[in-house]
PyMOL Python script that loads the backbone (N, CA, C, O; Angstrom):
from pymol import cmd

cmd.read_pdbstr("""\
ATOM      1  N   UNK A   1      26.519  64.249 -90.162  1.00  0.00           N
ATOM      2  CA  UNK A   1      25.680  63.069 -90.016  1.00  0.00           C
ATOM      3  C   UNK A   1      26.463  61.918 -89.383  1.00  0.00           C
ATOM      4  O   UNK A   1      25.925  61.156 -88.580  1.00  0.00           O
ATOM      5  N   UNK A   2      27.725  61.804 -89.751  1.00  0.00           N
ATOM      6  CA  UNK A   2      28.517  60.684 -89.231  1.00  0.00           C
ATOM      7  C   UNK A   2      28.714  60.790 -87.732  1.00  0.00           C
ATOM      8  O   UNK A   2      28.874  59.776 -87.052  1.00  0.00           O
ATOM      9  N   UNK A   3      28.704  62.024 -87.206  1.00  0.00           N
ATOM     10  CA  UNK A   3      28.900  62.180 -85.762  1.00  0.00           C
ATOM     11  C   UNK A   3      27.708  61.625 -84.987  1.00  0.00           C
ATOM     12  O   UNK A   3      27.875  61.125 -83.875  1.00  0.00           O
ATOM     13  N   UNK A   4      26.515  61.706 -85.561  1.00  0.00           N
ATOM     14  CA  UNK A   4      25.339  61.096 -84.925  1.00  0.00           C
ATOM     15  C   UNK A   4      25.484  59.582 -84.869  1.00  0.00           C
ATOM     16  O   UNK A   4      25.144  58.954 -83.866  1.00  0.00           O
ATOM     17  N   UNK A   5      25.984  59.006 -85.940  1.00  0.00           N
ATOM     18  CA  UNK A   5      26.207  57.559 -85.951  1.00  0.00           C
ATOM     19  C   UNK A   5      27.267  57.155 -84.927  1.00  0.00           C
ATOM     20  O   UNK A   5      27.150  56.106 -84.293  1.00  0.00           O
ATOM     21  N   UNK A   6      28.290  57.977 -84.765  1.00  0.00           N
ATOM     22  CA  UNK A   6      29.337  57.680 -83.786  1.00  0.00           C
ATOM     23  C   UNK A   6      28.781  57.725 -82.364  1.00  0.00           C
ATOM     24  O   UNK A   6      29.070  56.841 -81.557  1.00  0.00           O
ATOM     25  N   UNK A   7      27.991  58.743 -82.056  1.00  0.00           N
ATOM     26  CA  UNK A   7      27.381  58.827 -80.729  1.00  0.00           C
ATOM     27  C   UNK A   7      26.394  57.686 -80.501  1.00  0.00           C
ATOM     28  O   UNK A   7      26.367  57.096 -79.421  1.00  0.00           O
ATOM     29  N   UNK A   8      25.595  57.375 -81.498  1.00  0.00           N
ATOM     30  CA  UNK A   8      24.649  56.264 -81.378  1.00  0.00           C
ATOM     31  C   UNK A   8      25.361  54.947 -81.149  1.00  0.00           C
ATOM     32  O   UNK A   8      24.923  54.132 -80.337  1.00  0.00           O
ATOM     33  N   UNK A   9      26.440  54.737 -81.849  1.00  0.00           N
ATOM     34  CA  UNK A   9      27.216  53.511 -81.681  1.00  0.00           C
ATOM     35  C   UNK A   9      27.786  53.409 -80.275  1.00  0.00           C
ATOM     36  O   UNK A   9      27.754  52.338 -79.670  1.00  0.00           O
ATOM     37  N   UNK A  10      28.302  54.501 -79.754  1.00  0.00           N
ATOM     38  CA  UNK A  10      28.859  54.502 -78.397  1.00  0.00           C
ATOM     39  C   UNK A  10      27.779  54.246 -77.354  1.00  0.00           C
ATOM     40  O   UNK A  10      27.994  53.487 -76.409  1.00  0.00           O
ATOM     41  N   UNK A  11      26.632  54.867 -77.519  1.00  0.00           N
ATOM     42  CA  UNK A  11      25.534  54.685 -76.559  1.00  0.00           C
ATOM     43  C   UNK A  11      25.032  53.251 -76.577  1.00  0.00           C
ATOM     44  O   UNK A  11      24.868  52.638 -75.522  1.00  0.00           O
ATOM     45  N   UNK A  12      24.787  52.710 -77.764  1.00  0.00           N
ATOM     46  CA  UNK A  12      24.270  51.346 -77.845  1.00  0.00           C
ATOM     47  C   UNK A  12      25.299  50.315 -77.404  1.00  0.00           C
ATOM     48  O   UNK A  12      24.934  49.263 -76.879  1.00  0.00           O
ATOM     49  N   UNK A  13      26.564  50.600 -77.608  1.00  0.00           N
ATOM     50  CA  UNK A  13      27.608  49.698 -77.128  1.00  0.00           C
ATOM     51  C   UNK A  13      27.608  49.645 -75.605  1.00  0.00           C
ATOM     52  O   UNK A  13      27.716  48.568 -75.017  1.00  0.00           O
ATOM     53  N   UNK A  14      27.491  50.783 -74.980  1.00  0.00           N
ATOM     54  CA  UNK A  14      27.423  50.831 -73.523  1.00  0.00           C
ATOM     55  C   UNK A  14      26.177  50.146 -72.988  1.00  0.00           C
ATOM     56  O   UNK A  14      26.245  49.415 -71.999  1.00  0.00           O
ATOM     57  N   UNK A  15      25.039  50.376 -73.632  1.00  0.00           N
ATOM     58  CA  UNK A  15      23.794  49.730 -73.206  1.00  0.00           C
ATOM     59  C   UNK A  15      23.865  48.220 -73.357  1.00  0.00           C
ATOM     60  O   UNK A  15      23.358  47.481 -72.512  1.00  0.00           O
ATOM     61  N   UNK A  16      24.489  47.763 -74.425  1.00  0.00           N
ATOM     62  CA  UNK A  16      24.622  46.324 -74.630  1.00  0.00           C
ATOM     63  C   UNK A  16      25.422  45.688 -73.506  1.00  0.00           C
ATOM     64  O   UNK A  16      25.057  44.624 -73.006  1.00  0.00           O
ATOM     65  N   UNK A  17      26.501  46.329 -73.110  1.00  0.00           N
ATOM     66  CA  UNK A  17      27.328  45.797 -72.026  1.00  0.00           C
ATOM     67  C   UNK A  17      26.561  45.771 -70.708  1.00  0.00           C
ATOM     68  O   UNK A  17      26.612  44.780 -69.980  1.00  0.00           O
ATOM     69  N   UNK A  18      25.857  46.845 -70.400  1.00  0.00           N
ATOM     70  CA  UNK A  18      25.101  46.917 -69.146  1.00  0.00           C
ATOM     71  C   UNK A  18      23.987  45.880 -69.126  1.00  0.00           C
ATOM     72  O   UNK A  18      23.818  45.179 -68.129  1.00  0.00           O
ATOM     73  N   UNK A  19      23.226  45.771 -70.207  1.00  0.00           N
ATOM     74  CA  UNK A  19      22.125  44.810 -70.249  1.00  0.00           C
ATOM     75  C   UNK A  19      22.629  43.376 -70.230  1.00  0.00           C
ATOM     76  O   UNK A  19      21.983  42.500 -69.656  1.00  0.00           O
ATOM     77  N   UNK A  20      23.769  43.130 -70.848  1.00  0.00           N
ATOM     78  CA  UNK A  20      24.332  41.778 -70.819  1.00  0.00           C
ATOM     79  C   UNK A  20      24.756  41.407 -69.406  1.00  0.00           C
ATOM     80  O   UNK A  20      24.565  40.268 -68.982  1.00  0.00           O
ATOM     81  N   UNK A  21      25.329  42.353 -68.675  1.00  0.00           N
ATOM     82  CA  UNK A  21      25.722  42.084 -67.285  1.00  0.00           C
ATOM     83  C   UNK A  21      24.499  41.802 -66.417  1.00  0.00           C
ATOM     84  O   UNK A  21      24.539  40.918 -65.562  1.00  0.00           O
ATOM     85  N   UNK A  22      23.424  42.538 -66.627  1.00  0.00           N
ATOM     86  CA  UNK A  22      22.207  42.338 -65.831  1.00  0.00           C
ATOM     87  C   UNK A  22      21.537  41.015 -66.177  1.00  0.00           C
ATOM     88  O   UNK A  22      21.002  40.341 -65.296  1.00  0.00           O
ATOM     89  N   UNK A  23      21.560  40.644 -67.428  1.00  0.00           N
ATOM     90  CA  UNK A  23      20.862  39.436 -67.861  1.00  0.00           C
ATOM     91  C   UNK A  23      21.595  38.148 -67.559  1.00  0.00           C
ATOM     92  O   UNK A  23      20.969  37.095 -67.441  1.00  0.00           O
ATOM     93  N   UNK A  24      22.913  38.210 -67.431  1.00  0.00           N
ATOM     94  CA  UNK A  24      23.699  36.983 -67.246  1.00  0.00           C
ATOM     95  C   UNK A  24      24.531  37.112 -65.971  1.00  0.00           C
ATOM     96  O   UNK A  24      25.754  36.981 -66.017  1.00  0.00           O
ATOM     97  N   UNK A  25      23.892  37.365 -64.852  1.00  0.00           N
ATOM     98  CA  UNK A  25      24.621  37.571 -63.603  1.00  0.00           C
ATOM     99  C   UNK A  25      25.183  36.278 -63.030  1.00  0.00           C
ATOM    100  O   UNK A  25      26.244  36.300 -62.406  1.00  0.00           O
ATOM    101  N   UNK A  26      24.508  35.163 -63.223  1.00  0.00           N
ATOM    102  CA  UNK A  26      24.936  33.909 -62.604  1.00  0.00           C
ATOM    103  C   UNK A  26      25.864  33.086 -63.493  1.00  0.00           C
ATOM    104  O   UNK A  26      26.313  32.010 -63.098  1.00  0.00           O
ATOM    105  N   UNK A  27      26.148  33.588 -64.684  1.00  0.00           N
ATOM    106  CA  UNK A  27      26.991  32.868 -65.627  1.00  0.00           C
ATOM    107  C   UNK A  27      28.430  33.387 -65.536  1.00  0.00           C
ATOM    108  O   UNK A  27      28.657  34.565 -65.258  1.00  0.00           O
ATOM    109  N   UNK A  28      29.388  32.505 -65.770  1.00  0.00           N
ATOM    110  CA  UNK A  28      30.796  32.890 -65.782  1.00  0.00           C
ATOM    111  C   UNK A  28      31.032  33.946 -66.862  1.00  0.00           C
ATOM    112  O   UNK A  28      30.448  33.864 -67.942  1.00  0.00           O
ATOM    113  N   UNK A  29      31.871  34.923 -66.584  1.00  0.00           N
ATOM    114  CA  UNK A  29      32.079  36.030 -67.518  1.00  0.00           C
ATOM    115  C   UNK A  29      32.686  35.573 -68.838  1.00  0.00           C
ATOM    116  O   UNK A  29      32.400  36.161 -69.880  1.00  0.00           O
ATOM    117  N   UNK A  30      33.517  34.539 -68.814  1.00  0.00           N
ATOM    118  CA  UNK A  30      34.115  34.038 -70.053  1.00  0.00           C
ATOM    119  C   UNK A  30      33.054  33.426 -70.956  1.00  0.00           C
ATOM    120  O   UNK A  30      33.055  33.654 -72.165  1.00  0.00           O
ATOM    121  N   UNK A  31      32.159  32.657 -70.374  1.00  0.00           N
ATOM    122  CA  UNK A  31      31.079  32.049 -71.156  1.00  0.00           C
ATOM    123  C   UNK A  31      30.130  33.124 -71.675  1.00  0.00           C
ATOM    124  O   UNK A  31      29.674  33.050 -72.816  1.00  0.00           O
ATOM    125  N   UNK A  32      29.831  34.123 -70.848  1.00  0.00           N
ATOM    126  CA  UNK A  32      28.951  35.208 -71.278  1.00  0.00           C
ATOM    127  C   UNK A  32      29.558  35.974 -72.450  1.00  0.00           C
ATOM    128  O   UNK A  32      28.851  36.330 -73.393  1.00  0.00           O
ATOM    129  N   UNK A  33      30.856  36.228 -72.395  1.00  0.00           N
ATOM    130  CA  UNK A  33      31.526  36.917 -73.498  1.00  0.00           C
ATOM    131  C   UNK A  33      31.512  36.072 -74.758  1.00  0.00           C
ATOM    132  O   UNK A  33      31.318  36.599 -75.854  1.00  0.00           O
ATOM    133  N   UNK A  34      31.714  34.773 -74.619  1.00  0.00           N
ATOM    134  CA  UNK A  34      31.689  33.879 -75.777  1.00  0.00           C
ATOM    135  C   UNK A  34      30.304  33.863 -76.417  1.00  0.00           C
ATOM    136  O   UNK A  34      30.185  33.906 -77.641  1.00  0.00           O
ATOM    137  N   UNK A  35      29.265  33.802 -75.603  1.00  0.00           N
ATOM    138  CA  UNK A  35      27.896  33.797 -76.131  1.00  0.00           C
ATOM    139  C   UNK A  35      27.605  35.101 -76.856  1.00  0.00           C
ATOM    140  O   UNK A  35      27.039  35.096 -77.949  1.00  0.00           O
ATOM    141  N   UNK A  36      27.991  36.222 -76.247  1.00  0.00           N
ATOM    142  CA  UNK A  36      27.755  37.525 -76.870  1.00  0.00           C
ATOM    143  C   UNK A  36      28.508  37.641 -78.187  1.00  0.00           C
ATOM    144  O   UNK A  36      27.975  38.180 -79.157  1.00  0.00           O
ATOM    145  N   UNK A  37      29.743  37.142 -78.235  1.00  0.00           N
ATOM    146  CA  UNK A  37      30.534  37.189 -79.464  1.00  0.00           C
ATOM    147  C   UNK A  37      29.910  36.340 -80.557  1.00  0.00           C
ATOM    148  O   UNK A  37      29.874  36.751 -81.717  1.00  0.00           O
ATOM    149  N   UNK A  38      29.419  35.167 -80.201  1.00  0.00           N
ATOM    150  CA  UNK A  38      28.765  34.293 -81.184  1.00  0.00           C
ATOM    151  C   UNK A  38      27.532  34.970 -81.766  1.00  0.00           C
ATOM    152  O   UNK A  38      27.292  34.898 -82.972  1.00  0.00           O
ATOM    153  N   UNK A  39      26.751  35.627 -80.916  1.00  0.00           N
ATOM    154  CA  UNK A  39      25.547  36.310 -81.399  1.00  0.00           C
ATOM    155  C   UNK A  39      25.914  37.454 -82.334  1.00  0.00           C
ATOM    156  O   UNK A  39      25.278  37.634 -83.373  1.00  0.00           O
ATOM    157  N   UNK A  40      26.936  38.229 -81.973  1.00  0.00           N
ATOM    158  CA  UNK A  40      27.361  39.338 -82.836  1.00  0.00           C
ATOM    159  C   UNK A  40      27.861  38.813 -84.175  1.00  0.00           C
ATOM    160  O   UNK A  40      27.516  39.367 -85.219  1.00  0.00           O
ATOM    161  N   UNK A  41      28.663  37.760 -84.163  1.00  0.00           N
ATOM    162  CA  UNK A  41      29.174  37.194 -85.415  1.00  0.00           C
ATOM    163  C   UNK A  41      28.055  36.625 -86.273  1.00  0.00           C
ATOM    164  O   UNK A  41      28.132  36.666 -87.501  1.00  0.00           O
ATOM    165  N   UNK A  42      27.020  36.097 -85.640  1.00  0.00           N
ATOM    166  CA  UNK A  42      25.879  35.569 -86.392  1.00  0.00           C
ATOM    167  C   UNK A  42      25.198  36.682 -87.186  1.00  0.00           C
ATOM    168  O   UNK A  42      24.812  36.481 -88.337  1.00  0.00           O
ATOM    169  N   UNK A  43      25.051  37.854 -86.569  1.00  0.00           N
ATOM    170  CA  UNK A  43      24.356  38.950 -87.231  1.00  0.00           C
ATOM    171  C   UNK A  43      25.230  39.704 -88.227  1.00  0.00           C
ATOM    172  O   UNK A  43      24.717  40.494 -89.020  1.00  0.00           O
ATOM    173  N   UNK A  44      26.543  39.475 -88.200  1.00  0.00           N
ATOM    174  CA  UNK A  44      27.406  40.128 -89.187  1.00  0.00           C
ATOM    175  C   UNK A  44      27.316  39.372 -90.478  1.00  0.00           C
ATOM    176  O   UNK A  44      27.963  39.742 -91.457  1.00  0.00           O
TER     177      UNK A  44
END
""", "prot")
cmd.dss("prot")
cmd.show_as("cartoon", "prot")
cmd.util.cbc("prot")
cmd.orient("prot")
């Protein structure tokens, strides 16, 4: 069962990166990373 969670985590991590790049194309990469980190920390 844990292997399914590992694969799911890897897939969703990759999708998050791709969708973030598509959604924030005109923003500086440092600011985009900071925003993404803040959102992740909020949900933790």
